[in-house]
N, C-alpha and C positions, 0 to 999 in steps of 0.2 A: 469489623467492617468500616469502610471510610466514612465520612462525613458526607451529606448530600453534595455540600459545596466541592469537598475533595474529589467526589466520584465525577461531578461535572466537569471539573478541571482535567481529570485523567482522560475523560472521554474527549474533551477538546483537544489535547495532545495527540491523541490517535486521529482524530478528526484532521487535523493539521497535517500529519503525517500522511494520511490517506489523500488529501489534495497533493502533497508532493508527488505520491506515488503515481496517482492519475496522469499528472503533468510528464512525469518522467516515462511513463508507459507510452503515452501520447507522442512525446519526441522520438523515444525509440521505434514506434511503428512507422513514423517518416523518415528515420533514418537507416533503418533496416534495409540490407540489400536482398535477403532471402525473403521470399513471398509469403511463406508459412510464418517466418517470424514476425513479419508485418501484420499479418493477421492476428496471431496469438497476442502481440503487444497492444493491438487495438482492443482486442476483447478484454485483456486485462485493465486497460483504461476504463471502458464500459462499466465493468464489475466494479473498480473502484468508485466510480460516480454512484453506483447503487449504494455501496457500503457509506459514503458521504451523506446521501438523502436519509438513510437509516440512522446514523449517527446525530444528525442535526435533530431528528424529532427526538431522540432519547435526551440529548443534551437540554433541549427545551424542557423536557418533563421534569429535569433537575433545577429548573428555574433560572437557566443561566443563557446568554446569547452565544449562539453556534458561531465559530470563527469562520471565516468567508473566502479565507485562501490559505495557502501554504506558508511555509518558512523561509526565512532569508537563507539559511544553509541549505534547504531543498533548490531553491533558485540557483545557488552557486553550483551545486553537485548537477544540475541540469546542464548548466552552462559548460562544466567540466566534461560532462558525458557528451554533450553535441560536439565539443570542440576534439575529443578523443575519437569519435567516431568519424568525424569529417578528416581527419588526420591520418588514422588507422585503416578507414574503410572496413572495420572488423565487426561483424555481427557479434562474434565472441565476446568480445569485450562490454558489449551491451548485455549480453546474457550473463556474464560475471557481476556486472553491476546490478542487474535485475536480481540475481541470486542474494547478494549481499544486502540489498534493500529489503528483500522478501523475509530474510532470516530476521532483520531487526525489527520489521513488523510482526512477525512470530512471537519474539521475545515480550514486545508491548503487550500483545493479546494474553500472552500467558500468564503475565503479571496481572492484569486486570480480571481474568476470568478465574483466577483462584480464589477471588474475594469470596467471603461468606455472605450469604443473604441477599446475592443479587436477584433483583425483581425477575420472575420467571422470562417475561418477554426480551427484557435485556441480554440475560443469560443465553438464550436461545440464539438472538441476533449475533451476539459475539462469538457464540462457539461457532456458528455457521460460518461467520467470516474467517474465523480461525483456520478453519478446515479448508476452506478455498485457498487461503494463502499457504498452507502446507501442501495442497495440491499443486499449486504453482510452483513450489520449491522442487516439487518431483518433476513437474513438467519441463522446468529450466533444465534441470540434470540430464533431461532426456536429451532435450536440444543440444546441450553442450557436447553430447557424445556424437552429435553429428559433426562437429569441426574437428574432432580428434583424429 
């Protein structure tokens, strides 16, 4: 098991990426042309906001200060995504980026949930969030088929 400090740091990494995902989904909801995709991305942004609140509580429980925003890398990625969508007018491109981000998030969650001796409440929250991300991956694949 990781030390308390290491666990807090890992949770903060996931928190930072959750901020990035929330902002990415929010931007995608504004840029999507398809109404169903707009709603889907809006719901995903709200879901990530819930993840953020839960992660903040857990991080405080590890005696650390939760990060308050996303990463510079996430800001750059959103800028690129906004540019790409404005130039291509392509909902499929946003779905591809969403899928890529969700797969990366899933790997982060798999890494932390394999830890032994996670407190039951933390384990439960992380497993539920991981399942939601897996569900999101499946949904994005279905949406992608709409554009094939």
